[in-house]
C-alpha positions in Angstrom: 139.1 58.1 61.2 136.5 60.7 62.0 134.0 60.1 59.2 130.7 62.0 59.6 131.8 63.4 63.0 130.8 67.0 62.8 132.1 68.8 65.8 135.8 69.7 66.6 137.3 67.6 69.4 139.9 70.3 70.1 142.5 67.7 70.9 140.9 66.8 74.3 139.1 63.9 75.8 135.3 64.2 76.2 135.2 65.1 79.9 138.0 67.8 79.5 136.2 69.3 76.4 132.8 69.5 78.1 134.3 71.0 81.2 136.3 73.6 79.2 133.2 74.5 77.1 131.0 74.9 80.2 133.6 77.1 81.8 134.0 79.2 78.6 130.2 79.5 78.2 129.8 80.7 81.8 132.6 83.2 81.4 131.0 84.5 78.2 127.6 84.9 79.9 129.0 86.6 82.9 131.5 88.9 81.1 129.6 89.3 77.8 133.0 89.1 75.9 136.0 86.7 76.1 139.2 86.3 74.1 140.2 82.8 72.9 141.4 80.9 69.9 139.2 80.7 66.8 138.7 76.9 67.0 137.5 77.1 70.6 135.3 80.1 69.7 133.6 78.1 66.9 133.0 75.2 69.3 131.8 77.6 72.0 129.3 79.1 69.6 127.8 75.7 68.8 127.7 75.0 72.6 126.2 78.3 73.9 123.7 79.3 71.3 121.2 76.5 72.1 121.5 77.4 75.8 120.7 81.0 75.0 117.7 79.9 72.9 116.6 77.7 75.9 116.7 80.8 78.2 113.8 82.5 76.3 111.4 80.3 78.2 111.9 81.0 81.9 110.7 77.8 83.5 112.2 75.5 86.1 112.7 72.8 83.5 114.7 75.1 81.2 116.8 76.4 84.1 117.7 72.9 85.1 118.7 71.9 81.6 120.9 75.0 81.3 122.4 74.4 84.7 123.3 70.9 83.6 125.4 72.4 80.8 126.9 75.4 82.6 127.3 74.0 86.1 127.4 77.5 87.7 124.5 79.0 89.4 125.6 82.6 88.9 125.9 82.1 85.1 122.4 80.6 85.0 120.8 83.5 86.9 122.7 86.0 84.8 121.5 84.3 81.6 117.9 84.3 82.6 117.8 87.7 84.2 120.0 89.9 82.0 120.6 88.1 78.7 117.3 86.6 77.9 115.2 89.8 78.0 117.5 91.4 75.4 117.4 88.5 72.9 113.7 87.8 72.9 113.1 89.3 69.5 116.2 87.7 67.9 115.8 84.4 66.2 119.4 83.2 66.4 122.9 84.5 66.0 123.4 85.5 69.6 127.2 85.6 69.5 129.7 87.3 67.3 133.3 86.2 66.5 135.8 89.0 65.8 139.3 87.9 64.7 142.1 89.8 66.5 145.2 88.3 64.9 147.8 85.7 65.9 149.1 85.0 69.4 152.8 85.8 69.8 153.9 82.5 71.5 152.6 79.9 69.2 151.1 81.9 66.3 147.6 80.6 67.1 144.7 82.5 65.5 143.0 84.5 68.2 139.6 86.1 68.3 137.0 87.7 70.6 133.6 86.1 71.2 130.9 88.4 72.4 127.2 88.5 72.9 125.6 90.6 70.1 123.1 92.6 72.0 125.7 93.8 74.6 128.2 95.6 72.5 127.5 99.3 72.9 129.5 100.5 69.9 127.5 98.4 67.4 124.2 99.4 69.0 124.9 103.1 68.7 125.9 102.8 65.1 122.8 100.9 64.3 120.6 103.6 65.9 122.4 106.3 63.9 121.8 104.3 60.7 118.2 103.7 61.6 117.5 107.4 61.7 118.3 107.8 58.0 115.1 108.3 56.0 114.3 106.8 52.6 114.3 109.0 49.5 111.1 109.0 47.5 110.0 111.1 44.6 106.3 111.4 45.6 104.5 111.8 48.8 105.9 113.2 52.0 105.3 114.7 55.3 103.4 118.0 55.9 106.7 119.7 56.7 108.0 119.0 53.2 104.7 120.2 51.7 105.0 123.5 53.6 108.6 123.9 52.4 107.5 123.1 48.8 104.7 125.7 49.0 107.1 128.4 50.3 109.5 127.6 47.5 106.8 127.8 44.9 105.6 131.2 46.4 109.2 132.6 46.2 109.5 131.4 42.6 106.2 133.0 41.7 107.3 136.3 43.2 110.6 136.1 41.2 108.7 135.4 38.0 106.4 138.4 38.7 109.4 140.6 39.4 111.0 139.4 36.1 107.8 140.0 34.1 107.2 143.4 35.7 110.3 145.0 34.0 109.3 143.4 30.7 105.8 144.8 31.0 107.1 148.3 31.8 109.5 148.2 28.8 106.6 147.1 26.6 104.5 150.0 27.9 107.3 152.5 27.3 107.7 151.2 23.7 104.0 151.7 23.1 104.2 155.2 24.5 107.1 156.0 22.3 105.2 155.0 19.2 
């Protein structure tokens, strides 16, 4: 019975599971995106996110701890050189799981795991959304004030033009009397 045992064993012995997760984490760090089953992706997320958090502090101690988990020197250097500068402002949630459907052979649910700050399509959409300004009733920039004064001047000229014919008609009526 697996009472109060939180993580997924993935149908493997401990050594096999640790080796598989270390290999998947190294591949994720090196390639920024991998495709796997949903169960492995969720286990990988629990495995790799503390390592990414550990990479925020670039010290010999943290590098050795991360190397103990990843077991690949290239992955450790990539994590500390490329990944950690991009995630310094992020407090968590370094990975994203995108479900892609079921595998043809055994109908296993597949997904893609990717590092959040390395997906260019999401980053460009966020920048486009960030440019949108808020709508407020009062206050504004000087450009909007200039436009407002121009509009009020045009309206004032239209009102004068509208009143001018009325004034001339009133003058003609007085002359007729």
